[in-house]
C-alpha positions as CSV (number, residue, x, y, z in Angstrom):
1,M,15.7,-7.3,26.3
2,R,17.8,-8.4,23.2
3,T,16.6,-9.5,19.6
4,Q,18.5,-9.8,16.5
5,V,16.0,-7.6,14.5
6,A,14.0,-4.9,16.2
7,I,10.8,-4.3,14.1
8,I,9.0,-1.0,14.7
9,G,5.1,-1.2,13.3
10,S,2.8,-3.9,13.2
11,G,1.3,-3.3,10.1
12,P,1.6,-5.7,7.0
13,A,5.3,-4.6,6.3
14,G,6.5,-5.2,9.8
15,L,4.7,-8.5,10.6
16,L,5.6,-9.8,7.1
17,L,9.2,-9.2,7.5
18,G,9.0,-10.9,11.3
19,Q,7.3,-13.6,9.4
20,L,9.6,-14.2,6.9
21,L,12.8,-13.7,9.4
22,G,11.1,-16.4,12.0
23,R,10.7,-18.9,9.4
24,A,14.3,-18.3,8.5
25,G,15.2,-18.9,12.4
26,I,16.1,-15.3,13.0
27,D,14.8,-13.9,16.1
28,T,12.4,-10.6,16.0
29,I,10.7,-8.5,18.4
30,I,8.0,-6.1,17.0
31,L,7.1,-2.9,18.7
32,E,3.6,-1.4,18.2
33,R,2.1,2.0,19.6
34,A,-1.5,0.8,19.3
35,T,-3.5,-1.8,20.7
36,R,-4.0,-5.0,18.9
37,E,-7.5,-4.2,18.1
38,H,-6.9,-1.0,16.9
39,V,-4.5,-2.2,14.3
40,L,-7.0,-4.8,13.0
41,S,-9.8,-1.9,12.9
42,R,-7.8,0.0,10.1
43,I,-9.6,0.1,7.0
44,R,-7.3,0.0,4.0
45,A,-7.2,-0.9,0.2
46,G,-6.2,-4.6,-0.7
47,V,-5.2,-5.2,-4.3
48,L,-2.2,-7.7,-4.2
49,E,0.1,-7.8,-7.2
50,R,1.4,-11.3,-8.3
51,G,4.7,-10.8,-6.3
52,T,2.9,-9.9,-3.1
53,V,0.9,-12.8,-3.4
54,R,3.8,-15.2,-3.8
55,L,5.8,-13.6,-0.9
56,L,2.4,-14.3,1.2
57,E,2.9,-17.7,0.4
58,E,6.3,-17.9,1.0
59,A,5.5,-16.6,4.6
60,G,2.9,-19.3,5.1
61,V,-0.2,-17.2,5.0
62,G,-1.5,-18.0,1.6
63,E,-4.2,-20.3,2.7
64,R,-7.2,-18.1,3.5
65,L,-6.0,-15.9,0.9
66,H,-6.3,-18.2,-1.9
67,R,-9.7,-19.4,-0.4
68,E,-11.3,-16.0,0.0
69,G,-9.6,-13.6,-2.5
70,L,-10.9,-12.7,-5.3
71,V,-8.6,-13.1,-8.3
72,H,-9.2,-10.4,-11.1
73,T,-7.7,-10.9,-14.7
74,G,-8.7,-7.6,-16.0
75,V,-9.3,-3.8,-14.8
76,E,-11.7,-1.2,-16.6
77,L,-10.7,2.2,-17.3
78,A,-13.3,4.8,-18.4
79,F,-13.1,8.3,-20.0
80,D,-16.4,10.3,-20.1
81,G,-18.6,7.2,-20.6
82,D,-16.1,5.5,-22.9
83,R,-15.0,2.1,-21.6
84,L,-11.8,-0.1,-21.9
85,R,-11.1,-3.1,-20.4
86,L,-7.5,-4.2,-19.9
87,D,-7.1,-7.9,-20.1
88,L,-4.4,-8.6,-17.5
89,E,-4.0,-12.2,-18.3
90,D,-3.8,-11.6,-22.3
91,L,-1.8,-8.3,-21.9
92,T,0.9,-9.7,-19.4
93,G,1.1,-13.2,-20.6
94,G,-1.0,-14.9,-17.7
95,A,-0.6,-12.5,-14.6
96,S,-3.6,-11.3,-12.5
97,V,-4.1,-9.3,-9.4
98,T,-6.0,-10.5,-6.3
99,V,-8.8,-8.3,-4.3
100,Y,-8.1,-9.3,-0.5
101,G,-8.1,-6.6,2.1
102,Q,-5.1,-5.2,3.8
103,T,-6.8,-5.6,7.1
104,E,-7.2,-9.3,6.4
105,V,-3.5,-9.7,5.3
106,T,-2.8,-8.2,8.7
107,R,-4.9,-10.4,10.5
108,D,-3.5,-13.5,8.9
109,L,0.1,-12.4,9.7
110,M,-0.7,-11.4,13.1
111,E,-2.2,-14.7,14.1
112,A,0.5,-16.6,12.5
113,R,3.1,-14.7,14.4
114,E,0.9,-15.5,17.7
115,R,0.9,-19.2,16.9
116,A,4.6,-19.4,16.6
117,G,5.0,-17.4,19.8
118,W,7.0,-14.7,18.7
119,L,6.9,-11.6,20.6
120,T,4.9,-8.4,19.9
121,V,4.6,-5.5,22.3
122,F,1.6,-3.7,21.7
123,E,1.1,-0.1,23.1
124,A,4.7,0.6,23.1
125,Q,5.0,4.5,23.8
126,D,7.7,6.7,23.2
127,V,9.8,4.7,21.1
128,E,13.4,6.0,20.4
129,I,16.0,4.6,18.4
130,H,19.6,4.8,19.5
131,D,23.1,4.2,18.1
132,V,22.2,2.9,14.7
133,E,25.8,4.2,13.5
134,T,27.6,1.8,15.8
135,P,27.8,-2.0,16.2
136,R,25.4,-1.9,19.2
137,P,22.0,-0.3,18.2
138,S,19.2,-0.2,20.5
139,V,15.5,0.8,20.9
140,S,14.0,2.2,24.1
141,F,10.3,2.2,24.8
142,T,7.6,2.5,27.6
143,A,5.6,-0.5,28.2
144,Q,3.0,-0.9,30.8
145,D,5.6,-2.0,33.3
146,G,7.9,0.8,32.6
147,R,10.8,2.2,30.6
148,R,12.6,-0.7,28.7
149,T,15.5,-1.1,26.4
150,L,15.8,-3.5,23.3
151,A,19.4,-4.5,22.4
152,C,19.4,-5.8,18.8
153,D,21.8,-6.3,15.6
154,F,19.4,-4.2,13.4
155,V,16.3,-1.9,13.2
156,A,13.6,-2.4,10.7
157,A,11.3,0.9,10.7
158,C,7.9,-0.4,9.4
159,D,6.3,2.3,11.2
160,G,4.5,4.4,8.7
161,F,4.9,8.1,7.3
162,H,4.5,9.9,10.9
163,G,6.9,7.2,12.7
164,I,10.1,7.4,14.4
165,G,12.3,5.6,12.0
166,R,12.6,8.2,9.2
167,R,12.9,11.1,11.8
168,T,15.8,9.2,13.4
169,V,18.0,9.6,10.3
170,P,19.9,13.1,10.3
171,E,18.8,15.7,7.8
172,R,22.2,16.0,6.7
173,V,21.8,12.4,5.2
174,L,18.1,12.3,4.2
175,R,16.8,13.6,0.8
176,C,13.1,14.0,0.4
177,F,10.8,14.4,-2.7
178,E,7.3,15.2,-2.3
179,R,4.2,16.0,-4.4
180,V,0.9,16.8,-2.7
181,Y,-2.1,16.6,-4.8
182,P,-5.0,19.6,-4.7
183,F,-7.8,16.7,-4.0
184,G,-8.6,13.8,-1.8
185,W,-10.7,10.9,-2.2
186,L,-14.0,10.4,-0.3
187,G,-14.6,6.7,0.1
188,L,-17.6,4.8,1.1
189,L,-17.5,1.1,2.4
190,T,-20.9,-0.8,2.7
191,D,-22.1,-4.3,3.1
192,A,-23.4,-4.7,-0.5
193,P,-22.2,-6.9,-3.2
194,P,-19.9,-5.3,-5.8
195,A,-21.6,-3.3,-8.8
196,T,-19.1,-4.9,-11.2
197,H,-17.1,-8.0,-11.1
198,E,-13.6,-5.9,-11.4
199,L,-12.5,-2.6,-10.6
200,V,-13.6,0.6,-12.6
201,Y,-11.4,3.6,-12.6
202,A,-13.2,6.5,-14.4
203,N,-12.4,10.1,-15.6
204,H,-15.4,12.5,-15.8
205,A,-15.7,16.4,-16.1
206,R,-16.9,16.2,-12.4
207,G,-14.1,14.4,-11.1
208,F,-12.5,11.0,-10.8
209,A,-14.4,7.9,-9.2
210,L,-13.5,4.4,-8.7
211,L,-15.6,1.2,-8.1
212,S,-13.7,-1.3,-6.0
213,M,-14.6,-4.1,-3.4
214,R,-13.4,-6.1,-0.4
215,S,-15.2,-9.3,-1.0
216,P,-18.1,-10.7,-2.7
217,T,-20.5,-9.0,-0.2
218,R,-18.5,-5.7,0.6
219,S,-18.0,-2.7,-1.9
220,R,-15.6,0.3,-1.8
221,Y,-16.5,3.2,-3.5
222,Y,-14.7,6.7,-4.1
223,V,-14.8,10.2,-5.6
224,Q,-12.6,12.6,-6.1
225,V,-13.3,15.8,-3.7
226,P,-11.4,19.2,-2.7
227,L,-9.5,18.6,0.2
228,E,-11.3,20.6,2.7
229,T,-14.4,18.4,2.2
230,R,-15.9,17.2,5.2
231,V,-17.5,13.8,5.8
232,E,-20.5,15.0,7.7
233,E,-21.6,17.1,4.6
234,W,-22.2,14.1,2.5
235,S,-25.1,11.8,3.1
236,D,-25.2,8.3,1.6
237,E,-27.8,9.6,-1.0
238,R,-25.7,12.5,-2.2
239,F,-22.7,10.2,-2.6
240,F,-24.3,7.7,-4.7
241,T,-25.9,10.6,-6.7
242,E,-22.5,12.0,-7.2
243,L,-21.0,8.6,-8.1
244,R,-23.5,7.6,-10.7
245,R,-22.9,10.8,-12.4
246,R,-19.3,9.8,-13.1
247,L,-19.7,6.4,-14.2
248,P,-20.7,5.1,-17.6
249,D,-24.6,4.6,-17.9
250,A,-24.5,1.0,-18.2
251,I,-22.7,0.7,-14.7
252,A,-24.5,3.8,-13.2
253,D,-28.0,2.5,-13.9
254,G,-27.6,-1.0,-12.0
255,L,-25.9,1.1,-8.7
256,P,-28.4,0.9,-5.8
257,T,-27.9,3.3,-2.8
258,T,-27.0,1.2,0.1
259,P,-26.4,2.1,3.7
260,S,-22.7,3.0,4.5
261,I,-20.7,1.3,7.6
262,E,-17.8,4.0,6.9
263,K,-17.0,7.1,5.1
264,S,-13.6,8.9,5.3
265,V,-11.5,11.4,3.0
266,A,-8.0,10.6,2.2
267,P,-5.5,13.1,0.8
268,L,-3.3,12.0,-1.9
269,R,0.5,12.2,-1.8
270,S,3.6,11.0,-3.5
271,F,6.8,11.0,-1.4
272,V,10.0,9.3,-1.5
273,A,12.9,9.5,1.4
274,E,16.5,8.5,0.3
275,P,18.4,6.6,1.4
276,M,16.1,3.8,2.9
277,R,19.1,2.6,5.2
278,F,21.3,4.7,7.7
279,G,23.8,2.5,9.5
280,S,21.8,-0.6,11.0
281,L,18.7,1.3,10.7
282,F,16.4,0.2,7.4
283,L,13.3,2.0,6.3
284,A,10.5,0.1,4.7
285,G,7.0,0.7,3.5
286,D,5.3,4.0,4.4
287,A,8.1,5.1,6.4
288,A,10.0,5.5,3.1
289,H,7.6,6.3,0.4
290,I,4.0,7.1,-0.1
291,V,2.0,6.7,-3.4
292,P,-1.5,7.9,-4.4
293,P,-3.9,5.1,-4.3
294,T,-4.7,5.2,-8.0
295,G,-2.3,2.7,-9.0
296,A,-2.8,0.6,-6.1
297,K,0.9,0.1,-4.9
298,G,1.3,1.0,-1.4
299,L,0.9,-2.2,0.0
300,N,2.8,-3.9,-2.8
301,L,5.7,-1.5,-2.6
302,A,5.9,-2.3,1.1
303,A,6.0,-5.9,0.3
304,G,8.9,-5.6,-2.2
305,D,10.9,-3.7,0.4
306,V,10.3,-6.7,3.0
307,H,11.3,-8.9,0.0
308,Y,14.7,-7.0,-0.4
309,L,15.3,-6.4,3.3
310,S,14.5,-10.1,4.3
311,N,16.9,-11.7,1.7
312,G,19.8,-9.4,2.9
313,L,19.2,-10.2,6.5
314,I,18.8,-13.8,6.0
315,E,22.2,-13.5,3.9
316,H,23.7,-11.9,6.8
317,Y,23.2,-14.6,9.2
318,R,23.4,-17.7,7.1
319,E,26.3,-16.6,5.0
320,R,28.0,-13.8,6.9
321,S,27.6,-11.8,4.0
322,D,26.3,-8.0,3.7
323,A,25.9,-7.7,0.2
324,G,22.2,-7.7,0.2
325,L,22.1,-5.4,2.9
326,D,24.4,-2.8,1.2
327,R,22.3,-2.8,-1.8
328,Y,18.8,-2.7,-0.2
329,S,18.4,0.9,-0.6
330,E,19.4,0.9,-4.0
331,R,17.3,-2.4,-5.0
332,A,14.3,-0.8,-3.2
333,L,14.4,2.7,-4.5
334,A,14.5,1.7,-8.1
335,R,11.3,-0.3,-7.6
336,V,9.8,2.3,-5.6
337,W,10.3,5.4,-8.4
338,K,8.8,3.0,-11.1
339,A,6.0,2.5,-8.8
340,E,5.7,6.1,-8.2
341,R,5.8,7.0,-12.0
342,F,2.7,4.7,-12.6
343,S,0.8,6.0,-9.9
344,W,1.7,9.8,-10.9
345,W,0.6,8.6,-14.3
346,M,-2.7,7.2,-13.3
347,T,-3.1,10.1,-11.3
348,S,-2.6,12.7,-14.0
349,M,-4.8,10.9,-16.4
350,L,-7.8,10.3,-14.3
351,H,-8.3,13.2,-12.2
352,R,-9.5,16.7,-12.8
353,F,-7.0,19.3,-11.6
354,P,-8.0,23.0,-10.2
355,E,-5.8,24.6,-12.9
356,M,-6.7,22.4,-15.9
357,D,-7.4,24.2,-19.2
358,A,-8.7,22.9,-22.4
359,F,-5.2,21.8,-23.4
360,A,-4.7,19.8,-20.7
361,E,-8.1,18.0,-20.8
362,R,-7.2,17.1,-24.5
363,M,-4.0,15.5,-23.3
364,Q,-5.5,13.5,-20.8
365,R,-8.0,12.0,-23.5
366,A,-5.1,11.5,-25.8
367,E,-3.7,9.4,-23.1
368,F,-6.7,7.5,-22.6
369,D,-7.0,6.9,-26.8
370,H,-3.2,5.9,-26.8
371,V,-4.0,3.0,-24.4
372,V,-7.1,2.2,-26.3
373,S,-5.5,2.1,-29.7
374,V,-1.9,0.8,-29.1
375,R,-1.6,-2.5,-27.7
376,S,2.0,-2.2,-26.2
377,A,0.6,0.9,-24.4
378,A,-2.1,-1.2,-22.9
379,A,0.5,-3.8,-22.2
380,N,2.7,-1.0,-20.3
381,V,-0.2,-0.3,-17.9
382,A,-1.2,-3.7,-17.5
383,D,2.5,-4.7,-16.5
384,N,2.7,-2.2,-14.2
385,Y,-0.8,-2.9,-12.5
386,V,0.0,-6.4,-11.9
387,G,3.1,-5.6,-10.5
388,L,6.9,-5.2,-11.8
389,P,9.2,-8.4,-10.6
390,F,11.3,-8.1,-7.6
């Protein structure tokens, strides 16, 4: 087997890269270890920055997004019952975000790839990446018909935090930065209309809470919990009782208890691997970085990586120039670290940490009051939330 760009992983990053390259006439094959059904069953967040929306339009998959996505022109922060609505349009000069589930982004991209007839190998097991420091890299894997080798010009590892891509980069080259937070998010998904029209991020003495949504009829709620929390310990009634305690009264009073269709606990982590290129191997998305979900940056950072990488690969094949590929890691990491900072700041301001004392609590309150009272501070939060340009 041979292709120009071998892509490992059929999540949004890998599929979006394949779509942009395919539309530019560049051949790709995607290797995915799971089944198609499993990939489409993953429940993920879906707050899309303006740049991500534009990139999906460029990829030719914007129609359903614009038909079903929820455009949000504001977001709300709450602190011990006090509320601040950030008017994103006003503070950024017209920008907004779009709520559209990551699963739906994946579905749109997957179906577009299938319509185009571009190959994805599902259930590709025991993937190994070879010879990325030579002009002839390859990827070997086990398919249903046996062991196969895929020769290629470049390898794009879009295979997540635990994938083979980053593990292929020698330790002598790779430098990793990490912060693991001492709590997680207990999330509940329910088939019920959202309690609010916009997302609400709340800091409370009992811990963080978030009101979010996936569609006009499906809601996603979160509460901060200890890392050792077991989902089985939380009935729907217990979850909603705790959620109401952490929300402003005006919101909590109108929040019904509705049956859950999924509950899970997600740990929070900040992580960056440098560099994002090793020879002909490129890391993108969660393979290179993780952000806590507080800033809604995970999928959007992956889209930024794909923007830089697809442009570099298209430039290589069309213009025989490697300038874009040579600067890929530098450009991507510059944006990654800004998003890491924003996500860390949101997490630090809105969560209760085990070691917090009275001084730390006052600092959190001062951060909130600063955003409330200083327009430039609010504008900075809004600019980061809708997404810095790439």
